[in-house]
C-alpha positions in Angstrom: 113.4 121.7 107.6 115.1 119.4 105.1 114.8 120.7 101.6 115.9 119.3 98.2 114.5 121.2 95.3 114.9 118.1 93.0 112.6 115.9 95.2 109.0 117.1 95.2 108.2 115.0 98.3 110.5 117.2 100.4 108.6 120.4 99.5 105.1 121.2 100.9 102.5 120.6 98.2 101.1 123.7 96.5 97.9 121.9 95.6 94.7 122.4 97.6 94.5 120.5 100.9 98.1 119.5 100.6 97.3 116.8 98.0 100.6 115.4 96.7 101.4 116.4 93.2 101.7 112.8 91.8 102.3 114.2 88.3 105.9 115.0 89.3 106.6 112.2 91.9 108.5 109.2 90.6 109.4 105.9 92.3 113.0 107.0 92.7 112.0 110.0 94.9 110.5 107.9 97.7 113.5 106.3 99.4 115.6 109.5 99.5 112.5 111.4 100.8 112.0 108.8 103.5 115.6 108.9 104.6 115.5 112.7 104.9 112.2 112.5 106.8 113.6 109.9 109.2 116.6 112.1 109.9 114.5 115.2 110.4 112.1 113.3 112.8 115.0 112.0 114.9 116.4 115.6 115.2 113.0 116.8 116.3 112.8 114.0 118.9 116.3 114.8 120.1 115.4 118.4 120.6 112.5 117.3 122.8 114.7 115.0 125.0 117.5 117.6 125.3 115.2 120.2 126.9 116.7 120.9 130.3 113.5 122.0 132.0 111.1 119.5 133.6 108.7 117.8 131.2 105.4 119.6 130.6 102.5 118.9 128.3 103.7 121.7 125.9 107.4 120.8 125.8 106.9 117.0 125.6 103.5 115.8 124.5 102.6 118.6 122.2 106.1 118.7 120.9 105.8 115.0 119.9 102.6 115.8 118.1 104.3 118.6 116.1 107.2 116.3 115.2 107.2 113.9 112.2 105.2 116.2 109.9 107.5 115.5 106.9 107.5 111.8 107.5 103.7 111.7 107.7 103.5 113.5 104.4 106.0 111.2 102.6 104.6 108.0 104.2 100.9 108.8 103.4 101.9 109.6 99.8 103.8 106.4 99.4 101.6 103.9 101.1 98.6 105.1 99.1 100.5 104.2 95.9 102.0 100.9 97.2 98.6 99.5 98.0 96.7 100.8 94.9 99.3 100.9 92.2 102.2 98.6 93.2 104.3 98.6 90.1 107.6 96.6 90.1 109.5 99.8 90.9 107.1 100.6 93.8 107.3 97.0 95.1 111.1 97.3 95.1 110.9 100.5 97.2 108.5 98.8 99.6 110.8 95.9 100.1 113.7 98.1 101.0 111.6 100.4 103.1 109.9 97.9 105.3 112.8 97.2 107.8 113.8 100.9 107.6 110.4 102.1 108.7 110.2 99.5 111.5 113.6 100.5 112.7 112.7 104.2 112.7 109.4 103.6 114.5 111.3 101.8 117.2 114.0 104.5 117.4 111.2 106.9 118.4 108.8 104.7 120.4 111.5 102.9 122.4 113.6 106.1 123.1 114.3 105.9 126.8 114.7 109.6 127.4 111.5 110.4 125.5 109.6 107.7 127.5 110.9 109.2 130.8 109.5 112.6 129.8 106.2 111.2 128.8 106.0 109.2 132.1 106.8 112.3 134.1 103.9 114.2 132.5 101.7 111.1 133.0 102.6 110.8 136.7 101.5 114.4 137.2 98.4 114.2 135.1 96.0 115.2 137.9 98.0 118.3 138.7 97.9 119.6 135.2 95.4 122.0 133.8 94.4 120.1 130.7 91.3 119.8 128.6 89.8 116.3 128.0 91.5 115.8 124.6 94.9 116.8 126.1 94.4 114.5 129.1 93.5 111.6 126.9 96.4 112.3 124.7 98.8 112.0 127.6 97.2 108.7 128.6 97.4 107.3 125.1 101.0 108.2 124.5 102.1 106.7 127.8 100.0 103.6 127.3 101.1 103.0 123.7 104.8 103.5 124.4 104.6 101.2 127.4 102.7 98.6 125.4 105.3 98.9 122.6 108.2 98.1 125.0 109.6 101.5 126.0 110.1 100.3 129.6 112.3 97.3 128.5 116.0 97.3 129.2 118.5 98.1 126.4 119.2 94.4 125.6 115.5 93.6 125.3 114.9 96.7 123.2 117.6 95.6 120.8 116.0 92.2 120.5 112.6 93.8 120.0 113.8 96.1 117.3 115.3 93.1 115.4 112.0 91.3 115.7 110.0 94.3 114.5 112.2 94.7 111.4 111.9 91.0 110.6 108.2 91.1 110.9 107.8 94.2 108.8 109.8 92.5 106.0 107.8 89.3 106.3 104.5 91.1 106.1 105.7 92.9 103.0 106.7 89.5 101.5 103.3 88.0 102.3 101.5 90.9 100.6 103.8 90.8 97.5 103.4 87.0 97.2 99.7 87.2 97.5 99.4 89.9 94.8 101.7 87.9 92.4 99.9 84.6 93.0 96.5 86.2 92.7 97.5 87.6 89.3 99.0 84.3 88.3 95.9 82.3 89.2 93.4 84.4 87.4 91.3 81.9 85.5 91.4 81.9 81.7 88.5 80.6 79.6 88.7 80.1 75.8 84.9 80.3 75.2 82.1 82.4 76.4 80.1 79.2 76.7 82.1 78.4 79.8 80.8 81.6 81.4 77.2 81.0 80.7 75.2 83.1 83.2 77.3 86.2 83.1 75.8 89.4 81.7 77.1 91.0 78.5 78.9 93.6 80.6 80.6 91.0 82.8 81.7 89.1 79.7 83.1 92.3 78.2 85.0 93.0 81.4 86.5 89.5 81.3 87.4 89.9 77.6 89.0 93.2 78.3 91.1 91.7 81.2 92.3 88.9 78.9 93.2 91.4 76.1 95.2 93.5 78.6 97.3 90.4 79.2 97.8 89.6 75.6 95.2 86.9 75.5 93.0 88.1 72.7 89.9 86.1 72.1 89.9 84.6 75.7 88.2 85.6 78.9 90.0 86.2 82.1 88.4 86.1 85.6 90.4 87.9 88.2 90.2 86.7 91.8 88.9 88.8 94.7 90.6 88.7 98.1 88.1 86.5 99.8 87.4 82.8 99.2 85.4 82.2 96.1 84.0 84.8 93.6 80.8 86.8 93.2 80.3 85.2 89.8 79.8 81.8 91.4 76.2 82.8 92.1 75.5 83.1 88.3 77.8 80.6 86.5 75.8 77.7 85.3 78.7 75.4 84.3 79.7 73.4 87.4 83.2 72.8 86.2 83.7 76.6 85.6 82.6 77.2 89.2 85.0 74.5 90.5 88.0 75.9 88.6 87.4 79.4 90.0 87.0 78.2 93.6 90.0 75.9 93.3 92.1 78.8 92.0 90.9 81.1 94.8 91.8 78.5 97.5 95.2 77.7 96.0 96.6 81.2 96.5 99.8 81.2 98.4 100.0 77.5 98.9 101.5 76.0 95.7 105.1 75.4 96.6 106.3 78.1 94.2 108.0 81.4 94.6 104.8 82.9 96.0 104.3 80.2 98.7 103.1 82.0 101.8 103.1 79.0 104.1 106.7 79.4 105.3 106.2 83.1 105.5 103.2 83.0 107.7 104.7 80.3 110.0 107.7 82.6 110.6 105.4 85.6 111.2 103.4 83.6 113.8 106.6 82.4 115.5 108.1 85.8 115.7 104.9 87.5 116.9 104.8 84.9 119.7 108.4 85.6 120.5 107.8 89.3 120.6 104.7 89.0 122.8 106.7 87.0 125.3 109.5 89.6 125.3 106.8 92.2 126.1 105.4 90.1 128.9 102.3 88.5 127.3 101.5 84.8 126.9 100.6 85.3 123.2 100.3 87.8 120.4 96.5 87.7 120.8 96.9 88.7 124.5 99.3 91.5 123.5 96.9 92.9 120.8 93.7 92.7 122.7 95.2 94.2 125.9 95.0 97.6 124.2 91.6 97.1 122.5 88.1 97.5 123.8 87.8 93.6 124.1 90.6 93.6 126.7 91.6 89.9 126.4 91.5 86.9 124.0 89.1 85.2 126.4 86.5 87.9 125.8 86.9 87.5 122.1 86.6 83.7 122.4 83.5 84.0 124.6 81.8 86.0 121.9 82.9 83.8 119.0 81.9 80.6 120.7 78.5 82.1 121.7 77.8 82.7 118.0 79.4 79.7 116.3 76.9 77.1 117.4 73.7 78.8 116.2 75.5 79.9 113.0 76.7 76.4 112.2 73.2 75.0 112.8 71.7 77.6 110.5 74.3 76.9 107.8 73.5 73.1 108.0 69.8 73.9 107.6 70.6 76.1 104.6 72.8 73.3 103.1 69.8 70.9 103.4 67.7 73.3 101.4 70.4 73.6 98.8 70.7 69.8 98.6 67.0 69.5 98.1 67.1 71.8 95.1 70.0 69.8 93.6 68.2 66.5 94.1 65.0 67.9 92.5 66.5 69.7 89.5 69.7 67.9 88.5 69.5 64.8 86.3 72.5 63.4 88.1 72.3 64.8 91.7 75.6 65.4 93.6 76.5 66.5 97.1 76.6 70.3 97.5 80.2 71.6 97.6 81.7 75.0 98.3 81.7 76.0 94.7 78.0 75.2 94.4 76.8 77.1 97.4 76.2 80.5 95.9 74.6 79.2 92.7 72.0 77.1 94.4 71.5 79.7 97.1 70.2 82.0 94.4 67.9 79.3 93.2 66.5 78.9 96.8 66.2 82.6 97.1 64.3 82.8 93.8 62.0 79.9 94.8 61.4 81.3 98.3 61.3 85.1 97.7 60.9 85.3 93.9 64.0 87.4 93.5 67.3 87.1 91.6 69.9 89.4 93.0 72.2 89.1 89.9 69.3 90.4 87.8 69.3 93.7 89.8 72.6 95.0 88.3 71.0 97.1 85.6 69.5 99.2 88.5 72.9 99.7 90.1 74.9 101.7 87.6 78.1 102.8 89.4 77.9 106.6 88.7 74.3 106.8 89.8 75.0 104.7 92.9 77.8 107.0 93.8 76.1 110.4 93.2 72.5 109.6 93.9 73.0 107.0 96.6 76.3 107.3 98.5 76.6 111.1 98.2 72.9 111.7 98.4 72.6 110.0 101.7 75.6 111.9 103.1 74.1 115.2 102.0 70.7 114.4 103.6 72.3 113.3 106.8 75.2 115.7 107.2 74.6 118.5 104.7 77.9 117.9 103.0 78.2 118.3 99.2 80.6 116.9 96.6 82.1 118.5 93.5 84.4 116.6 91.2 87.8 118.3 90.7 89.1 117.1 87.4 91.8 119.7 87.6 93.5 118.0 90.6 95.8 115.0 89.9 95.7 111.7 91.7 98.1 108.8 91.9 96.5 106.9 89.0 94.3 108.0 86.0 91.5 105.9 87.3 91.3 107.6 90.7 88.8 110.5 90.8 89.1 113.5 93.1 86.0 115.2 94.7 86.0 118.3 96.9 83.8 118.0 99.9 82.1 121.1 101.5 80.0 121.5 104.6 76.4 122.6 104.6 77.4 126.3 105.0 79.7 126.1 102.0 83.0 126.0 104.0 85.6 123.6 102.6 85.9 120.2 104.4 88.4 118.1 102.5 89.0 115.9 99.5 87.5 112.5 98.7 89.3 110.2 96.2 87.5 107.2 94.7 89.6 104.5 92.9 86.9 102.1 91.8 88.4 99.6 89.4 90.6 96.6 89.7 94.0 96.3 88.1 97.0 93.9 88.4 99.0 96.5 90.4 96.3 96.9 93.1 96.0 94.7 96.1 92.8 92.7 96.6 89.8 93.8 98.6 88.5 97.3 99.4 89.8 99.9 101.9 90.0 103.5 103.0 93.2 105.4 103.8 94.2 109.0 104.4 96.7 110.9 102.3 96.4 113.9 104.6 94.8 113.9 108.1 93.0 116.7 109.7 94.7 118.5 112.7 94.2 121.9 114.2 97.7 121.8 115.5 99.2 121.4 112.0 96.5 123.3 110.2 95.7 120.5 107.9 92.4 119.3 106.3 91.6 115.7 105.4 92.2 114.0 102.1 90.8 110.5 102.1 90.8 107.6 99.6 88.4 104.7 98.9 89.7 101.7 96.9 87.5 99.0 95.5 88.2 96.2 92.9 85.3 96.4 90.5 85.9 94.9 87.0 86.3 97.5 84.3 83.8 96.9 81.5 84.6 97.1 77.8 84.7 100.5 76.1 81.2 102.0 75.9 79.7 99.6 78.5 78.2 100.9 81.7 79.7 99.8 85.1 76.8 97.8 86.6 77.4 96.8 90.3 76.3 93.8 92.1 74.4 94.3 95.4 77.5 93.2 97.2 79.6 95.8 95.4 77.0 98.5 96.3 77.3 97.4 99.9 81.1 97.6 99.8 81.0 101.1 98.3 78.6 102.3 101.1 80.8 100.5 103.7 84.1 102.0 102.6 82.4 105.5 102.3 81.5 105.1 106.0 85.2 104.9 106.7 85.8 107.9 104.5 83.2 110.0 106.4 84.9 109.0 109.6 88.2 110.3 108.1 86.5 113.5 106.8 84.5 114.4 109.9 87.0 113.7 112.7 87.8 117.2 114.0 90.7 117.1 116.5 93.6 119.2 117.6 96.3 116.5 117.7 97.4 114.3 114.8 97.5 111.3 117.0 93.7 111.3 117.1 93.0 112.2 113.5 90.5 110.4 111.3 90.1 106.7 111.9 92.9 106.5 114.5 90.7 104.6 116.9 90.9 101.1 118.4 90.9 98.4 115.8 87.8 96.7 117.2 85.9 100.0 117.0 87.1 101.2 113.6 84.6 99.2 111.6 81.6 100.5 113.4 81.0 103.8 111.4 81.5 102.0 108.1 79.0 99.3 109.0 76.4 101.9 110.1 76.6 103.6 106.7 75.4 100.3 105.1 72.0 100.9 106.5 71.2 103.5 103.9 71.5 101.1 100.9 67.9 99.9 101.2 66.5 103.0 103.0 63.5 103.9 100.9 64.4 107.5 100.2 67.9 106.6 99.2 67.2 103.4 97.2 64.5 105.2 95.2 66.9 107.9 94.3 69.7 105.7 93.0 68.2 102.4 92.0 67.1 103.4 88.5 67.4 101.2 85.4 70.5 102.5 83.5 68.6 102.5 80.2 65.0 103.3 81.0 65.4 105.2 84.2 62.6 103.1 85.8 62.9 102.7 89.5 63.3 99.3 91.1 59.9 97.7 91.5 58.5 98.2 95.0 57.5 94.6 95.2 61.2 93.6 94.5 62.3 96.1 97.1 60.0 94.5 99.7 61.3 91.0 98.8 64.9 92.3 99.1 64.2 93.5 102.6 62.6 90.2 103.5 65.8 88.4 102.5 68.0 90.3 105.0 68.5 87.2 107.2 68.6 84.8 104.2 71.8 82.8 104.0 73.1 84.3 107.2 74.1 80.9 108.6 76.6 80.6 105.8 77.7 84.3 105.9 78.2 84.3 109.7 79.9 80.9 109.7 82.5 81.8 107.1 83.3 85.0 108.9 83.5 83.4 112.3 85.7 80.7 110.9 88.2 83.3 109.7 88.0 85.2 113.0 88.7 82.1 115.0 91.5 81.1 112.6 93.1 84.5 113.3 92.8 83.9 117.0 94.1 80.4 116.9 97.3 81.4 115.0 97.9 84.2 117.5 97.1 82.4 120.7 100.2 80.2 120.0 103.0 80.6 122.6 106.7 80.3 122.1 106.7 76.6 123.0 104.2 75.6 120.3 105.7 74.5 117.0 103.5 74.3 113.9 104.9 72.5 110.9 101.9 72.1 108.6 99.6 75.1 107.9 96.7 73.0 106.5 96.7 70.6 109.4 96.7 73.5 111.9 93.9 75.3 110.0 91.8 72.1 110.0 92.2 71.5 113.7 91.4 75.1 114.6 88.2 75.1 112.6 87.2 71.7 114.0 87.8 73.0 117.5 85.1 75.7 117.1 82.8 73.5 115.1 83.1 75.4 111.8 84.8 72.8 109.7 82.0 72.1 107.2 83.7 71.6 103.8 80.8 73.2 102.0 81.3 76.4 104.1 85.0 77.2 103.9 86.5 80.0 105.9 86.2 83.5 104.3 90.0 83.6 104.2 92.4 80.7 104.4 95.7 81.3 106.1 97.9 81.7 103.0 95.7 84.6 101.6 94.5 86.1 104.9 96.0 89.5 104.1 94.1 91.2 106.9 96.1 89.4 109.6 99.4 88.7 107.9 100.0 91.9 106.1 97.1 94.3 106.8 97.1 95.4 110.4 94.3 93.1 111.7 96.5 90.5 113.4 94.5 89.0 116.3 91.9 91.6 115.4 89.7 90.2 112.7 87.1 89.6 115.3 86.6 93.4 115.3 84.0 93.3 112.5 81.5 91.3 114.6 82.6 93.1 117.7 81.8 96.5 116.1 78.6 95.1 114.6 77.1 95.0 118.1 77.4 98.8 118.1 76.3 99.1 114.5 73.1 97.1 114.8 72.2 99.0 118.0 72.8 102.3 116.2 70.7 101.3 113.2 67.9 100.6 115.7 68.4 104.1 117.1 68.2 105.7 113.7 65.0 103.8 112.9 63.4 104.8 116.2 64.4 108.5 115.8 63.2 109.1 112.2 66.0 107.8 110.1 67.6 110.0 107.4 67.4 113.5 109.0 69.9 116.2 109.5 69.2 116.2 113.3 70.2 112.5 113.5 73.2 113.0 111.2 74.5 115.9 113.2 74.2 114.0 116.5 76.1 111.0 115.0 78.7 113.3 113.4 79.3 115.4 116.5 79.3 112.7 119.2 80.9 109.8 117.3 82.5 110.5 113.9 83.7 114.0 114.8 85.7 113.0 117.9 88.0 110.7 115.9 90.3 109.0 118.4 90.2 111.8 121.0 87.8 110.0 123.4 87.4 106.5 124.6 85.3 104.9 121.9 82.9 103.2 124.3 82.4 106.5 126.2 81.7 108.2 122.9 79.2 105.6 122.1 77.5 106.0 125.5 77.4 109.7 124.9 75.6 109.1 121.5 73.3 106.3 122.5 72.7 107.2 126.2 73.5 103.6 127.3 75.8 100.7 126.5 75.1 98.7 123.3 72.6 95.9 123.3 73.5 92.7 121.5 69.9 91.9 120.7 69.7 93.8 117.4 72.8 92.0 116.1 71.4 88.5 117.0 68.2 89.4 115.2 70.0 90.7 112.1 72.1 87.5 111.9 69.1 85.3 112.4 70.6 83.9 115.6 67.6 84.5 117.9 65.6 81.5 119.1 
């Protein structure tokens, strides 16, 4: 065991659940800790490969699982901070670390002697007395090492290692450029009149953001990760809407120091080169070969089956919006992308007599969290949550909660980091700081990050319906991380196939409008009055409203991801914008009024976030999600019996079982696509 009393990362944490003591960890501790952890991990692997006896499950597979404990601790502690509080010092560490981490991963995964031992165990799998989790563990180690290139010759491995290091550095550059350009493009307004339509709380948040940047008296609108902005639905000034949309779509494409176009072109080229080296015609073929989809053709078949009906629905929605403009504007104009959300709300109000932006007083963040998100989890699974203000987190704004099972036994820690800041990457996500494992004796510590605007002092945090949805969604990931109960670290938490991982989080969204849950949290933050039942009914009636637009913008991004990653080594792309336009035209989703949810230069999911050739996974998982929601409805909804079944047969198995087999065990059959089509308004 490597020790260094001066570096807190090299000592086991003394805090509950192994929570890192961020009070004493400084940026300069990380690189030395990583180097020590790399060295220790390689010594552990060397001890495995030097065993003179024949490979067994215990001396090879289980030994691999026991190795790398220090590296896991250091890496989880660091990557939590590098995504949520990336100061200049942390960014500098990240830049140096990227190629080192890639090189280390290859040194282990491509180790020929280690692969030989894994293969020997795999070849004798039917002769070994293993339980189901152990057997699946052998299969996954063999499959993943083979897939990563462990069977290549030494020359090819050297080339692969170089490619992986280059790609790691480029992905880091893409993320850094996007963070910097997003901050740089935040839109400044001199007068509150320009922001007519925003609530007092939203204005105070914009004023606070401006003040934090030394722009006293101004208002600053930060940009979310996706195309556009939630405020576009409320802002009455068309020029204000245009400025925000233009800033959003300009990210990473301005021929400045943060230009992501050459970065992503090089990423695409190197990914294609790597895929060819590994024996695949494209990066998409390489990725999907080890997912439930199996091939890019299966992904394409699904996307093309949905794109036509979605595009038609979007065009019909556009006609309705245009009619509103023609009827209400003194000087009518063609609907453009920055107009869509604003006039959609007008159509919603005219058709359903509901204004979603006016619902925010009923969605006070603390009440949504405790009386909505936590309440639903308690009713379903019996778990309870107690805030631990005595435990430190990586940032003052991140709150720590201890989670207990129904019998009072400890389960783990849940950390919520709700608010946006310049040092936090865009979007929302879940990650683990500590993963559960019986082998290592660890319990889970999981984190949810959102990017909600922090209101002015004394102002309540009032969420939009979309933000409520995001909180429930990310908490679904957190539950997956908390409930997974496995022996081996390889299967811990959300370590499942990429095109399955969104399924539990999507299912958790069903409780947002569930009567018992909604009535408990949707209370006016001043009067305590519940949301009017008639409004709730109208909310439910709008569930397929604007789904043509929502599905089209998502499918456009999913296809764009596939298009970039179906490129082979012979294809040369010179112009990002031209390629993007051709790809969207190819699938019939090139309506200028309905832009892709992510354009290439700010598509962090696929160029820096681990979803390359895998952004389709949201809609792929939604087939299972919609089918599961139907099961809950048919079986009584929010009950402990239902929650226990879902926890035990799906969430609790983590990655220790084939996900589709786990789904069949839960549902009793394969998933039916019908509920998804109905939800998306795609049935005839």
